[in-house]
C-alpha positions as CSV (number, residue, x, y, z in Angstrom):
1,M,12.1,-4.0,-16.9
2,F,14.4,-5.2,-13.9
3,Y,16.5,-7.9,-15.7
4,G,16.6,-8.4,-19.4
5,S,14.0,-9.0,-21.7
6,E,10.3,-8.2,-21.3
7,K,9.0,-11.4,-20.8
8,Q,10.9,-12.2,-17.5
9,N,9.6,-15.0,-15.3
10,F,10.6,-15.0,-11.3
11,Y,10.8,-18.0,-8.9
12,F,11.5,-17.1,-5.6
13,I,13.2,-19.8,-3.2
14,G,11.5,-19.0,0.4
15,I,8.3,-17.4,-1.3
16,G,6.6,-18.1,2.1
17,G,8.3,-15.5,4.0
18,V,6.6,-12.2,5.2
19,S,9.1,-10.0,2.6
20,M,9.5,-12.2,0.0
21,S,5.7,-13.0,-0.3
22,A,5.1,-9.2,-0.3
23,L,7.6,-8.9,-3.2
24,A,6.5,-11.9,-5.3
25,E,2.8,-10.4,-5.1
26,L,4.2,-6.8,-5.9
27,L,5.7,-8.3,-9.0
28,A,2.4,-10.5,-10.1
29,A,0.4,-7.5,-9.8
30,R,2.7,-5.8,-12.0
31,G,1.9,-8.7,-14.8
32,Y,5.0,-10.7,-14.2
33,S,4.8,-14.6,-14.1
34,V,5.8,-15.4,-10.3
35,R,6.4,-18.8,-9.0
36,G,8.0,-20.3,-6.0
37,S,8.8,-22.5,-3.0
38,D,9.1,-22.7,0.3
39,A,10.0,-25.3,3.0
40,S,6.8,-25.6,4.6
41,E,3.3,-24.5,4.6
42,S,1.8,-21.1,6.1
43,E,-0.6,-18.4,5.7
44,F,1.4,-16.6,3.3
45,T,1.5,-19.7,1.0
46,N,-2.0,-20.1,1.3
47,R,-2.5,-16.2,0.5
48,L,-0.2,-16.3,-2.5
49,R,-2.3,-19.4,-4.4
50,E,-5.4,-17.3,-3.6
51,K,-3.8,-14.7,-5.7
52,G,-3.1,-17.2,-8.5
53,I,0.5,-17.4,-7.6
54,P,1.7,-21.0,-7.6
55,V,3.9,-22.5,-4.5
56,H,5.5,-25.6,-4.2
57,I,6.5,-27.1,-0.8
58,G,9.9,-28.7,-0.8
59,D,13.3,-28.1,-2.7
60,S,13.2,-30.3,-5.4
61,Q,11.1,-28.5,-7.9
62,P,12.8,-27.9,-11.2
63,I,13.2,-24.0,-12.2
64,G,12.3,-22.9,-15.6
65,E,12.2,-19.5,-14.7
66,E,15.1,-16.9,-15.9
67,V,15.3,-15.0,-12.8
68,V,15.8,-16.8,-9.4
69,V,15.2,-14.7,-6.1
70,Y,16.4,-15.8,-2.7
71,T,16.7,-14.9,0.8
72,G,19.8,-14.1,2.6
73,A,19.1,-17.4,4.6
74,I,19.4,-19.6,1.4
75,S,23.0,-20.8,1.3
76,D,25.0,-21.7,-1.6
77,S,24.4,-25.2,-1.0
78,H,20.4,-25.2,-1.3
79,P,19.5,-27.6,-4.2
80,Q,17.4,-25.2,-5.9
81,R,19.9,-22.5,-5.8
82,A,22.9,-24.8,-6.6
83,A,20.7,-26.3,-9.5
84,A,20.0,-22.9,-11.0
85,Q,23.5,-21.8,-10.6
86,R,24.6,-24.8,-12.8
87,A,22.0,-23.8,-15.2
88,G,23.1,-20.4,-15.5
89,K,20.3,-18.4,-14.3
90,R,20.2,-15.2,-13.3
91,L,20.5,-15.2,-9.5
92,V,19.2,-12.3,-7.3
93,P,19.5,-11.7,-3.6
94,R,16.0,-10.5,-2.3
95,S,17.7,-7.0,-1.4
96,E,18.9,-6.5,-5.0
97,L,15.3,-7.1,-6.3
98,L,14.2,-4.5,-3.5
99,G,16.4,-2.0,-4.7
100,R,15.4,-2.5,-8.3
101,I,11.8,-2.1,-7.6
102,A,12.5,1.0,-5.7
103,E,14.6,2.5,-8.3
104,E,11.1,2.8,-10.4
105,Y,9.8,5.3,-7.9
106,P,10.3,8.8,-8.2
107,R,10.8,9.2,-4.3
108,V,12.2,6.2,-1.8
109,L,11.4,6.2,1.9
110,S,13.5,3.8,4.0
111,V,13.2,2.7,7.7
112,A,16.1,1.0,9.3
113,G,17.1,0.1,12.7
114,C,17.5,-2.7,14.8
115,H,14.4,-2.3,16.6
116,G,11.3,-0.9,15.7
117,K,11.3,-0.6,11.8
118,T,8.3,-2.8,10.9
119,T,6.3,-0.5,13.6
120,T,7.5,2.7,12.0
121,T,7.2,1.8,8.5
122,C,3.6,0.6,9.4
123,M,3.1,4.0,11.1
124,L,3.9,5.7,8.0
125,M,1.8,3.6,5.9
126,H,-1.2,5.0,7.6
127,I,0.0,8.5,7.8
128,F,0.2,7.8,3.6
129,G,-3.0,5.9,3.5
130,I,-5.2,7.9,5.2
131,N,-4.1,11.1,3.6
132,G,-4.7,9.7,0.1
133,A,-0.9,9.4,-0.6
134,K,0.2,7.7,-4.2
135,F,2.6,5.2,-2.9
136,T,3.6,1.4,-2.6
137,C,4.6,0.3,0.9
138,H,6.6,-3.1,1.4
139,V,6.9,-4.3,5.0
140,G,8.5,-7.0,6.4
141,G,5.8,-7.7,9.1
142,E,2.0,-7.5,9.0
143,D,0.2,-4.5,9.9
144,L,-3.2,-5.2,11.4
145,D,-5.2,-3.4,8.5
146,Y,-3.0,-3.4,5.7
147,G,-0.9,-6.5,6.1
148,N,2.6,-6.6,4.5
149,L,1.9,-4.6,1.0
150,L,-0.2,-1.8,0.2
151,V,0.0,-0.5,-3.1
152,R,-2.2,2.9,-3.6
153,G,0.1,4.2,-6.5
154,D,3.7,5.1,-7.8
155,E,4.9,8.3,-6.4
156,I,6.8,7.3,-3.3
157,F,8.2,3.6,-2.5
158,L,8.0,3.1,1.6
159,T,9.8,0.2,3.0
160,E,11.6,-1.4,5.7
161,A,15.6,-1.3,5.0
162,C,17.0,-4.5,6.5
163,E,20.8,-4.4,8.0
164,F,21.2,-8.3,8.1
165,K,24.4,-8.9,5.3
166,R,24.4,-5.1,4.6
167,S,21.4,-5.8,2.4
168,F,20.0,-2.5,3.3
169,L,22.9,-1.1,1.0
170,A,20.8,-1.7,-2.1
171,L,18.6,1.1,-1.4
172,H,19.3,4.6,-2.5
173,S,16.7,6.8,-0.5
174,D,15.1,10.5,-0.6
175,V,14.5,9.9,3.3
176,A,16.2,7.4,5.5
177,V,15.2,6.9,9.2
178,I,17.9,5.0,11.4
179,L,16.2,4.3,14.7
180,S,18.6,2.4,16.6
181,C,22.5,1.0,16.0
182,D,22.5,-1.7,18.8
183,R,25.2,-4.4,18.1
184,D,23.5,-7.6,16.6
185,H,23.8,-10.0,13.8
186,T,27.0,-10.9,14.9
187,D,27.2,-13.9,12.3
188,C,27.8,-11.2,9.5
189,Y,29.2,-8.6,12.0
190,H,31.9,-9.8,13.7
191,E,33.5,-6.5,14.9
192,E,31.6,-4.0,16.8
193,N,32.1,-1.4,14.7
194,E,31.4,-3.0,11.5
195,L,27.7,-2.6,11.9
196,L,27.9,1.0,12.6
197,E,29.9,1.4,9.5
198,A,27.2,-0.2,7.3
199,Y,24.6,2.4,8.8
200,R,26.9,5.1,7.8
201,E,27.1,3.7,4.4
202,F,23.5,3.2,4.3
203,S,22.9,6.9,5.1
204,A,25.7,8.3,2.9
205,Q,23.3,6.9,0.1
206,A,20.5,8.8,1.2
207,K,19.6,12.3,0.2
208,R,18.1,13.1,3.6
209,V,18.8,11.3,7.0
210,I,16.8,11.2,10.4
211,V,18.1,9.5,13.3
212,N,17.1,8.7,16.6
213,A,19.0,11.5,19.2
214,D,18.6,9.2,21.9
215,D,20.7,6.2,20.7
216,V,24.1,7.1,21.5
217,R,25.4,5.3,17.9
218,A,22.7,6.7,15.7
219,R,23.5,10.0,16.4
220,E,27.2,9.6,15.4
221,I,25.9,9.0,12.1
222,P,26.0,12.4,9.8
223,H,22.1,13.6,9.8
224,G,19.6,16.7,9.0
225,L,16.9,16.1,11.8
226,D,16.6,14.1,14.7
227,F,14.1,13.1,17.2
228,G,14.0,11.6,20.8
229,L,12.4,11.4,24.0
230,Y,15.4,13.0,25.8
231,A,17.2,14.7,23.1
232,G,16.5,16.0,19.3
233,R,14.9,18.3,17.5
234,I,11.8,16.7,17.4
235,R,10.5,15.7,21.0
236,A,7.5,14.1,22.8
237,E,6.8,16.0,25.9
238,R,3.6,15.7,28.3
239,L,3.6,12.1,28.4
240,R,0.9,10.5,30.0
241,S,-0.9,6.8,29.7
242,V,-4.0,4.7,30.3
243,E,-3.2,1.1,30.3
244,E,0.0,1.4,28.5
245,R,-1.4,3.4,25.6
246,Y,0.1,6.8,25.4
247,S,-0.7,10.5,24.4
248,F,1.7,13.5,24.1
249,T,2.4,16.4,22.8
250,V,5.1,16.6,19.7
251,V,7.4,19.6,20.0
252,E,9.3,20.8,16.9
253,D,12.3,22.7,17.7
254,G,10.8,23.9,20.8
255,T,7.3,24.7,19.3
256,P,4.3,22.6,20.2
257,L,2.5,21.7,17.2
258,M,0.1,18.5,17.8
259,N,-1.1,16.2,20.7
260,V,-1.5,12.7,19.8
261,R,-3.0,9.5,21.5
262,L,-1.6,6.1,20.4
263,N,-3.8,3.1,20.1
264,V,-1.1,0.7,20.6
265,I,0.6,-0.4,24.0
266,G,3.9,0.3,25.1
267,K,6.1,3.4,25.9
268,V,8.5,2.2,22.9
269,H,5.8,3.3,20.5
270,V,6.2,7.1,21.2
271,L,9.8,6.9,20.1
272,N,8.7,5.0,17.0
273,A,5.8,7.4,16.3
274,L,8.3,10.4,16.9
275,A,10.4,8.9,13.9
276,A,7.1,8.5,11.8
277,Y,6.5,12.1,12.5
278,S,9.9,13.3,11.3
279,A,10.0,11.0,8.1
280,A,6.4,12.4,7.2
281,R,7.4,15.8,8.0
282,L,10.2,15.9,5.4
283,I,7.7,14.1,2.8
284,G,5.5,17.2,3.1
285,F,2.5,15.9,5.8
286,S,1.3,19.0,8.0
287,P,1.2,18.0,11.8
288,D,-2.7,17.5,11.4
289,E,-2.7,14.9,8.7
290,I,0.3,12.7,10.7
291,R,-2.0,12.9,14.0
292,K,-4.5,11.3,12.0
293,G,-2.4,8.6,10.7
294,L,-0.7,7.8,14.0
295,E,-4.2,7.5,16.1
296,S,-5.3,5.2,13.0
297,F,-2.5,2.9,13.6
298,R,-3.8,-0.4,15.8
299,G,-0.4,-2.3,15.6
300,V,1.5,-4.9,14.0
301,R,1.1,-8.7,14.4
302,R,3.5,-10.1,16.7
303,R,4.3,-6.9,18.5
304,F,2.7,-7.3,21.9
305,E,-0.2,-9.1,20.7
306,R,-2.6,-10.5,22.7
307,I,-3.5,-14.1,21.0
308,G,-5.7,-15.5,23.6
309,T,-5.6,-17.1,27.1
310,F,-4.1,-20.2,28.7
311,G,-5.6,-21.2,31.9
312,G,-7.6,-18.0,32.0
313,V,-4.6,-16.1,32.2
314,P,-3.9,-13.5,29.1
315,V,-1.3,-14.5,26.5
316,I,0.6,-11.7,24.9
317,C,3.2,-12.4,21.9
318,D,6.1,-10.0,21.1
319,Y,8.8,-10.3,18.5
320,A,11.4,-9.4,20.7
321,H,14.9,-11.1,20.2
322,H,17.4,-8.9,21.2
323,P,17.8,-8.2,24.6
324,R,17.0,-4.4,24.5
325,E,13.7,-5.4,23.1
326,I,13.4,-8.2,25.7
327,A,13.3,-5.6,28.7
328,A,11.0,-3.0,26.9
329,A,8.4,-5.8,26.8
330,I,8.8,-7.0,30.1
331,E,8.6,-3.7,31.5
332,T,5.5,-3.0,29.4
333,A,4.1,-6.3,30.6
334,E,4.8,-5.6,34.3
335,R,2.8,-2.2,34.2
336,L,-0.1,-4.1,32.9
337,A,0.0,-7.2,35.2
338,Q,-1.6,-7.2,38.4
339,G,0.0,-10.5,39.2
340,T,3.2,-12.0,37.9
341,V,4.6,-12.0,34.5
342,R,5.6,-15.2,33.1
343,V,8.1,-14.8,30.5
344,V,8.6,-17.6,27.9
345,F,11.5,-16.7,25.4
346,Q,12.9,-18.4,22.7
347,P,16.2,-17.3,21.6
348,H,16.7,-16.6,18.0
349,T,20.3,-17.9,16.5
350,Y,23.0,-19.6,17.9
351,T,25.4,-16.7,17.3
352,R,23.2,-13.9,18.7
353,T,22.6,-15.9,21.7
354,R,26.2,-16.7,22.3
355,D,27.7,-13.1,21.5
356,L,25.2,-11.3,23.6
357,L,24.8,-13.8,26.1
358,G,25.7,-11.2,29.1
359,E,22.9,-9.3,28.1
360,F,20.6,-11.9,27.8
361,V,21.4,-13.4,31.4
362,S,21.3,-9.6,32.6
363,V,17.7,-8.8,31.5
364,L,15.9,-12.7,32.1
365,S,17.6,-12.8,35.7
366,H,15.1,-10.1,36.5
367,A,12.1,-12.1,35.3
368,D,10.3,-14.7,37.7
369,S,11.2,-18.1,36.7
370,P,11.5,-17.5,33.0
371,I,10.7,-20.6,30.6
372,L,13.4,-20.9,27.9
373,Y,12.3,-22.7,24.6
374,R,14.9,-24.6,22.6
375,T,16.8,-22.2,20.5
376,Y,15.1,-21.4,16.9
377,S,18.1,-22.1,14.9
378,A,16.9,-20.3,11.5
379,R,20.2,-20.7,8.9
380,E,22.5,-21.9,11.4
381,T,23.6,-25.6,12.8
382,Y,23.5,-26.5,16.6
383,S,26.1,-25.0,19.0
384,Y,26.2,-25.2,22.7
385,A,27.6,-21.9,23.3
386,G,24.5,-20.3,21.9
387,S,21.6,-22.6,23.1
388,S,18.9,-22.1,25.3
389,V,20.3,-25.2,27.1
390,R,23.4,-22.7,27.9
391,L,21.3,-19.7,28.5
392,A,19.1,-21.8,31.3
393,S,22.0,-23.1,33.0
394,L,23.1,-19.4,33.8
395,L,19.9,-18.4,34.9
396,P,19.1,-20.8,38.0
397,D,15.3,-20.0,38.4
398,S,14.7,-20.5,35.0
399,R,13.0,-23.8,33.7
400,Y,14.2,-25.4,30.0
401,V,11.6,-26.8,27.5
402,Q,12.0,-28.3,24.1
403,S,8.5,-29.4,23.0
404,P,5.0,-27.9,22.7
405,G,3.8,-30.4,25.7
406,Q,6.7,-29.6,27.8
407,L,5.9,-25.7,27.5
408,R,2.0,-26.5,28.1
409,A,3.1,-28.4,31.4
410,R,5.5,-25.6,32.8
411,L,2.9,-22.8,31.6
412,G,0.4,-24.6,34.1
413,E,2.4,-24.9,37.1
414,D,1.5,-22.3,40.1
415,L,-0.3,-19.9,37.4
416,G,-2.3,-17.5,39.3
417,K,-5.4,-15.5,38.1
418,E,-3.9,-12.2,38.3
419,D,-0.7,-13.4,36.4
420,L,0.0,-12.5,32.5
421,I,2.1,-14.8,30.1
422,L,4.2,-13.0,28.1
423,V,5.8,-15.1,24.9
424,L,9.0,-13.7,23.3
425,G,10.9,-14.5,20.3
426,A,11.4,-14.3,16.7
427,G,11.2,-17.9,15.8
428,D,8.4,-20.5,15.4
429,I,7.4,-19.9,19.2
430,Y,4.4,-17.9,18.2
431,E,2.7,-20.5,16.1
432,I,3.6,-23.0,18.9
433,A,1.8,-20.4,21.6
434,K,-1.2,-20.1,19.2
435,N,-1.6,-23.6,19.2
436,I,-1.9,-24.3,23.0
437,V,-3.9,-21.1,23.9
438,D,-7.6,-20.9,24.0
439,R,-8.9,-18.3,21.5
440,E,-10.9,-15.6,22.3
């Protein structure tokens, strides 16, 4: 039992989030009473209802449950959280619940990093799944085949480890992967070294640590195994691609062990595959078992996902919201497009945009007349310093839009038949784009 009595009832505030919905579904499958609320309807709220989990829209629903779970985006002043506090309910952050669930498994494998953790976790899910491992996987995104939760047994718990507000410190891992330590989440990490120190603390709680040797900060963290395109014990050699789908040879300590052909687009996935390979090897999988799993992986929703066409031109959406991710997505798109890559970018949070402003300007200045959609505020209040308006003012060739109608009009201007539309961002721009494209 997680908290107190054997008849615990759980209420999730923000149950419609991809990570929260997976945790709610997992608890319900274990026989717990689960209910929750969210600000708006979504496919996740609908999916939960289909599984018999009641979901309410809005923040006025009374909470009778014993345990109230909330995300880091839910403030102290949220009506339901405040009422639960006054009523003496057990208030549990999402990260704490995840940590408690992980403790019930003999082995825990967690994947951390500012970029690539969802994809790497899903690659591992395929490796485990295709080889008959007894495991449960919780993901902060949606694998195209397995979704955000896969329950195949109780020997291994595989999960993403999120760095936001140090939530990954609730996890004590048998194997921990650290993909990157770029400066990010400046709303909760005010000094540049604070995030790196959090990663150090996270790794110190793990029995075995794997890091990306190509990341200058990550390789400073004490570790037992590393990987990379340019450094590390596990490397990728003889890279070649067909329409940005890469094949390569995995070399371990100088010895070639397997050839693999990925079915996802982008060179960045070679690094993710090396991370998944490294973790799977420590768990005990053979190179051939790993190859089968990696080649079965078809991708993650919102990761360079083609969602349709606009004016006959393909539209690709990507979750990229950090300058490094944006640069990688644009580079991949430019290799694929025969014409111009038309970039649409929605910044995610005012603090990130403000504090990484110079990097955003540098990356987007190479795009051809980028369209900047109004900032997705998430948990924050408006700030001009981190707004799309300010970012647009520093990019003379950019165009600012703040509504779906304006976006549609801008996209239609000077659109060539050989162009490609690339929509970037972690906010609601994905749903906005889906609503204006022609489905295929």
